[in-house]
C-alpha positions in Angstrom: -109.5 -109.0 -132.2 -112.6 -111.3 -132.1 -115.9 -110.5 -133.8 -119.4 -112.0 -133.3 -122.1 -112.5 -135.9 -125.7 -113.6 -135.2 -127.6 -115.0 -138.2 -131.2 -116.0 -138.5 -133.2 -118.0 -141.0 -136.4 -120.0 -141.0 -136.8 -122.1 -144.1 -134.7 -124.7 -146.0 -133.5 -122.5 -148.9 -132.6 -119.8 -146.4 -130.7 -122.3 -144.3 -128.7 -123.3 -147.4 -127.9 -119.6 -148.3 -127.0 -118.7 -144.7 -124.6 -121.7 -144.4 -122.9 -120.8 -147.7 -122.5 -117.2 -146.6 -121.0 -118.2 -143.2 -118.4 -120.4 -145.0 -117.4 -117.6 -147.3 -117.1 -115.1 -144.4 -114.8 -117.4 -142.6 -112.8 -118.1 -145.7 -112.3 -114.4 -146.5 -111.3 -113.7 -142.9 -108.8 -116.5 -142.9 -107.3 -115.4 -146.2 -107.1 -111.8 -145.3 -106.4 -112.0 -141.6 -108.9 -109.3 -140.7 -109.8 -110.7 -137.3 -108.5 -113.3 -134.9 -111.8 -115.1 -134.9 -115.4 -114.6 -136.1 -117.8 -116.4 -133.8 -121.2 -117.4 -135.3 -124.4 -117.8 -133.4 -127.4 -118.9 -135.3 -131.0 -120.1 -135.5 -132.1 -122.1 -138.5 -131.7 -125.7 -139.8 -129.1 -128.4 -139.9 -126.8 -126.7 -142.5 -126.4 -123.5 -140.5 -126.1 -125.6 -137.3 -123.1 -127.4 -138.7 -121.4 -124.1 -139.5 -122.1 -122.3 -136.2 -120.2 -122.0 -133.0 -123.4 -121.5 -131.0 -126.8 -122.8 -132.2 -129.8 -121.4 -130.3 -132.8 -123.1 -132.0 -134.1 -125.2 -134.9 -136.7 -123.0 -136.7 -137.3 -125.4 -139.6 -139.0 -128.3 -137.9 -141.9 -126.3 -136.5 -144.7 -127.1 -139.0 -148.3 -126.7 -137.9 -151.7 -127.2 -139.6 -154.9 -125.4 -138.9 -155.5 -123.0 -136.1 -153.8 -125.2 -133.5 -150.7 -125.5 -135.6 -150.6 -121.7 -136.1 -151.0 -121.1 -132.4 -148.2 -123.6 -131.7 -145.9 -121.8 -134.1 -146.8 -118.4 -132.6 -145.9 -119.6 -129.1 -142.7 -121.1 -130.2 -141.4 -118.0 -132.0 -142.6 -115.7 -129.3 -140.7 -117.7 -126.7 -137.6 -117.9 -129.0 -137.6 -114.1 -129.5 -138.3 -113.0 -125.9 -136.6 -115.7 -123.8 -133.7 -116.8 -125.9 -132.7 -114.2 -128.5 -133.2 -111.0 -126.5 -131.6 -112.5 -123.5 -128.6 -113.7 -125.6 -128.2 -110.3 -127.2 -128.1 -108.6 -123.8 -125.4 -111.0 -122.5 -123.5 -111.4 -125.7 -124.1 -108.4 -127.9 -123.2 -109.3 -131.5 -121.2 -107.0 -133.7 -123.5 -107.8 -136.7 -126.9 -109.4 -137.3 -127.6 -111.1 -140.6 -131.2 -111.9 -141.5 -132.1 -114.3 -144.2 -135.6 -113.9 -145.7 -138.3 -115.0 -143.1 -139.6 -111.5 -142.7 -142.5 -112.2 -140.3 -140.0 -113.2 -137.5 -136.8 -111.6 -138.6 -138.2 -108.1 -138.6 -138.7 -108.4 -134.8 -135.0 -109.3 -134.4 -134.1 -106.2 -136.5 -136.3 -104.0 -134.4 -134.7 -105.2 -131.2 -131.2 -104.9 -132.7 -131.9 -101.2 -133.5 -132.6 -100.6 -129.8 -129.2 -102.0 -129.0 -127.5 -100.2 -131.9 -126.4 -103.4 -133.6 -126.0 -103.1 -137.4 -128.3 -105.4 -139.5 -127.8 -106.7 -143.0 -130.8 -108.4 -144.7 -129.5 -111.1 -147.0 -132.0 -112.8 -149.3 -134.4 -109.9 -149.0 -138.1 -110.5 -148.4 -140.2 -110.7 -151.6 -141.9 -107.3 -151.2 -142.3 -107.1 -155.0 -144.9 -109.8 -154.8 -147.0 -108.5 -152.0 -147.1 -106.2 -148.9 -144.7 -103.5 -150.2 -145.5 -101.7 -147.0 -143.0 -104.0 -145.3 -140.3 -101.9 -147.0 -141.0 -99.1 -144.5 -140.0 -101.3 -141.6 -136.9 -102.6 -143.4 -135.9 -99.0 -144.0 -136.4 -98.2 -140.3 -134.5 -101.2 -138.8 -132.1 -102.5 -141.5 -128.7 -100.9 -142.5 -128.2 -102.8 -145.8 -130.2 -105.0 -148.0 -128.6 -107.6 -150.3 -131.2 -108.7 -152.8 -131.0 -111.7 -155.2 -133.1 -110.7 -158.2 -132.4 -107.6 -160.4 -135.9 -106.1 -160.1 -135.8 -106.1 -156.3 -133.0 -103.4 -156.2 -135.3 -100.8 -157.8 -138.1 -101.5 -155.2 -135.8 -101.0 -152.2 -134.0 -98.0 -153.7 -137.3 -96.3 -154.4 -137.7 -96.1 -150.6 -134.1 -94.8 -150.1 -132.8 -98.1 -148.7 -129.1 -99.0 -149.2 -129.2 -102.0 -151.4 -126.8 -104.3 -153.2 -127.4 -106.7 -156.0 -124.7 -109.1 -157.2 -126.8 -112.0 -158.6 -128.4 -115.1 -157.1 -126.1 -117.0 -154.7 -127.6 -120.3 -156.0 -125.2 -119.9 -159.0 -122.2 -120.3 -156.6 -123.8 -123.1 -154.5 -124.7 -125.2 -157.6 -121.4 -124.5 -159.2 -119.6 -125.8 -156.1 -121.8 -128.9 -155.7 -122.0 -130.1 -159.3 -118.8 -132.2 -159.2 -118.7 -134.5 -156.1 -118.2 -138.2 -155.5 -121.9 -138.5 -154.6 -123.0 -136.9 -157.8 -120.6 -139.0 -159.9 -122.1 -142.2 -158.5 -125.6 -141.1 -159.3 -124.6 -140.1 -162.8 -123.1 -143.5 -163.4 -126.2 -145.3 -162.1 -128.5 -143.5 -164.5 -126.1 -143.1 -167.4 -127.9 -143.2 -170.8 -131.4 -143.2 -169.4 -134.2 -140.9 -170.3 -135.1 -139.2 -167.0 -138.1 -137.3 -165.8 -138.0 -135.6 -162.3 -140.6 -135.0 -159.6 -139.9 -132.2 -157.1 -142.9 -131.7 -154.8 -141.2 -129.5 -152.3 -139.6 -129.6 -148.9 -142.6 -129.6 -146.6 -145.1 -132.3 -145.6 -148.0 -130.1 -146.7 -146.5 -129.8 -150.2 -146.2 -133.6 -150.4 -149.8 -134.1 -149.5 -151.0 -131.6 -152.1 -148.6 -132.2 -155.0 -146.8 -135.6 -154.9 -150.0 -137.7 -155.3 -151.1 -135.6 -158.3 -147.6 -135.7 -159.8 -147.6 -139.5 -159.6 -151.1 -139.7 -161.2 -150.0 -137.4 -164.0 -147.1 -139.7 -164.8 -149.4 -142.7 -164.7 -152.0 -141.0 -167.0 -149.4 -139.8 -169.5 -147.7 -143.2 -169.4 -144.4 -141.3 -169.3 -142.9 -144.2 -167.2 -143.0 -146.5 -170.2 -140.2 -144.6 -171.9 -138.4 -142.9 -169.0 -137.2 -143.5 -165.5 -139.0 -141.4 -162.9 -136.9 -139.8 -160.2 -138.4 -138.3 -157.1 -136.1 -135.8 -155.5 -136.4 -135.5 -151.7 -135.9 -132.0 -150.3 -135.2 -130.6 -146.8 -135.7 -133.0 -143.9 -138.6 -135.0 -145.3 -138.9 -138.5 -143.8 -138.0 -141.4 -146.0 -140.9 -143.4 -144.7 -143.4 -140.7 -145.7 -142.1 -140.5 -149.3 -142.0 -144.3 -149.6 -145.5 -144.6 -148.2 -147.0 -142.2 -150.8 -145.0 -143.8 -153.6 -146.1 -147.3 -152.5 -149.7 -146.3 -152.8 -149.2 -145.4 -156.4 -149.6 -147.9 -159.3 -146.3 -146.7 -160.8 -144.2 -147.2 -157.7 -141.9 -149.7 -159.4 -140.9 -147.1 -161.9 -140.0 -144.4 -159.3 -136.6 -144.0 -157.6 -136.3 -141.6 -154.6 -133.1 -139.5 -154.7 -131.6 -138.1 -151.5 -128.7 -135.7 -150.9 -126.8 -133.6 -153.4 -128.5 -134.2 -156.8 -127.7 -131.1 -158.9 -125.6 -133.0 -161.4 -128.2 -135.7 -161.9 -131.0 -133.1 -162.1 -129.1 -131.4 -165.0 -129.5 -134.6 -167.0 -133.4 -134.6 -166.7 -135.4 -134.2 -169.9 -137.9 -132.2 -167.8 -139.6 -132.2 -164.4 -142.8 -131.5 -162.5 -142.0 -129.2 -159.7 -143.4 -127.1 -156.8 -142.9 -123.4 -157.1 -140.3 -121.7 -155.0 -136.5 -121.6 -154.9 -136.3 -125.0 -156.7 -137.5 -123.3 -159.9 -134.5 -121.0 -159.8 -132.2 -123.9 -159.2 -133.7 -125.7 -162.2 -133.4 -122.6 -164.4 -129.7 -122.4 -163.5 -129.4 -126.1 -164.4 -131.4 -125.6 -167.6 -134.2 -128.0 -166.8 -137.6 -127.5 -168.5 -140.3 -127.7 -165.9 -144.0 -127.7 -165.3 -144.7 -125.7 -162.2 -147.5 -126.7 -159.8 -148.7 -125.1 -156.6 -151.7 -125.7 -154.3 -152.6 -124.4 -150.9 -155.7 -124.5 -148.7 -158.8 -122.7 -150.0 -158.6 -120.0 -147.4 -154.8 -119.4 -147.8 -155.4 -119.1 -151.6 -158.1 -116.5 -151.2 -155.9 -114.4 -148.9 -152.9 -114.8 -151.2 -155.0 -113.9 -154.3 -156.1 -110.7 -152.5 -152.6 -109.5 -151.6 -150.2 -110.9 -154.2 -149.7 -108.6 -157.2 -147.5 -110.6 -159.5 -148.6 -112.2 -162.7 -146.6 -115.5 -162.4 -145.7 -117.7 -159.5 -142.6 -119.2 -161.1 -139.5 -117.0 -160.8 -138.2 -118.0 -164.3 -141.4 -116.6 -165.8 -141.2 -113.5 -163.7 -137.6 -112.9 -164.9 -138.6 -113.6 -168.5 -141.6 -111.3 -168.3 -143.7 -114.0 -169.9 -144.8 -117.6 -169.4 -141.9 -119.7 -170.8 -142.9 -122.5 -168.3 -146.5 -123.7 -167.8 -148.0 -123.0 -164.4 -150.9 -124.7 -162.7 -151.9 -122.9 -159.6 -154.5 -124.2 -157.2 -156.4 -126.1 -159.9 -154.4 -129.2 -160.6 -156.0 -130.7 -163.7 -154.2 -134.0 -163.9 -155.4 -134.9 -167.4 -154.4 -131.4 -168.7 -150.9 -131.6 -167.2 -150.6 -135.2 -168.4 -151.3 -134.0 -172.0 -148.5 -131.4 -171.6 -146.1 -134.2 -170.3 -147.0 -136.3 -173.4 -146.5 -133.3 -175.7 -143.0 -132.6 -174.2 -142.0 -136.3 -174.4 -143.1 -136.6 -178.1 -141.8 -133.2 -179.3 -138.1 -132.6 -178.6 -138.2 -129.3 -180.5 -140.6 -127.8 -178.0 -138.3 -128.8 -175.1 -135.3 -127.3 -177.0 -137.3 -124.0 -177.3 -137.9 -124.0 -173.5 -134.2 -124.6 -172.9 -133.3 -121.7 -175.0 -135.6 -119.4 -173.0 -134.1 -120.7 -169.8 -130.6 -119.9 -171.0 -131.7 -116.2 -171.3 -133.1 -116.3 -167.8 -129.9 -117.9 -166.5 -127.9 -114.9 -167.9 -130.1 -112.6 -165.7 -129.5 -114.7 -162.6 -125.7 -113.9 -162.5 -122.2 -115.5 -162.7 -120.1 -117.1 -160.0 -118.6 -114.9 -157.2 -121.9 -113.7 -155.8 -121.5 -115.0 -152.3 -118.0 -113.6 -152.0 -119.3 -110.1 -152.7 -122.1 -110.5 -150.2 -119.7 -111.8 -147.6 -117.4 -108.8 -148.1 -120.3 -106.4 -147.5 -121.0 -108.2 -144.2 -117.4 -108.2 -143.1 -117.2 -104.4 -143.8 -119.7 -103.9 -140.9 -117.3 -105.6 -138.5 -115.4 -102.5 -137.5 
């Protein structure tokens, strides 16, 4: 007996999670001989493409700016939904649809799946706790099961009577699997014994423009490069030429190395880092890395976000801790102020140790290995 799963994601972290889930579903099926074959059709990025039988579209490379960019993205996703996905479902009805975050587009897939009586699992549930809780009503209407990745999310969904599971954050499994590789061993050997400070400006070009230049300036002002090697960690599909161009325009370029590929083991050796907000802060918490969180968007986007977002902190480790254990600089990036914090951390190891202790408590809340396997078993249970 053959089964067919369609899986949809639209950002880099979701692509990583979707790919890991597919691998685990296939592994469980092979070990337990449940079905002759599980065919995977997907939309997303390169990770999910490599783990799929049929790949319908790249949803990660569409990045627009301003009104023209937004209109371009709208047309792309409208065409993808109406001309590719709906047509594909009619000709090749999946036995299960798995949605990974990306609510604005994925909820339309869920709505259409409901018309065709195809079960839907929402994996990496939308962050309704942060804003627009009304979205839960649509999820209740069109989704059969939600698998959330933070403990407080479960209460939000169950309040609306939605069937919800929480096993922990799958990054625990992903990082555990990738910590020990030949690639990571080579990086560890290269930087053995060095004092390391990390820069993690994000996975999108827009984040590079707003965060990488200030990060480099902060390192310059603090003179952190005089006693530490500065490592810039490339994320997603960022072009090497773009990263190199920004670094070359900085006065501290000779002190900065750009790191590509799997870098979890090396990141775990950092004294601390400057980072964008987002999934990377959860990764860093699991790795025990003290961090200074920075975030900046356009003035209009910030005003809109401020009006609808109802959470106190932007960094997930702070949200989980219920207090600011990591400094946050949102929208106003005061380079001198942040440089002072960098100098303080460099010159006071006891303060860094206190941050690490707080991160250890957060890590306990994030979960223990085995999370993706439990999520995969939930998905397989829908393949009747």
